[in-house]
Phi, psi and omega in degrees: 000145178207167180238144183222149170259100188265132177304140179065003176240314182106193182287130180229157175247132184235156173236130183248153178233138181244129171254137179242138181250117185291326181292324183255351182058033175257164177226154179226121180254130181237163173278111183277317179201159176206144178207163180289160183295336178277004177095350182288140177288154177274148172279174187299319178297313178295322176303313178295324172302316181294317179299317177294322180294317179297325177289325183289332177261016176061033174275322177237000000 
């Protein structure tokens, strides 16, 4: 779990999940969940903004 200040969304807490592939020794990290710091869930648009932001800073 980590927290990020995402542009156009604000502060959020995210949970990431990493998958490892044994044959190729590669990994894939995805956004498992995200919510506002006060516990409120994100709507679909804000969830996508969080995912795009994390991808732009090479977290996922």
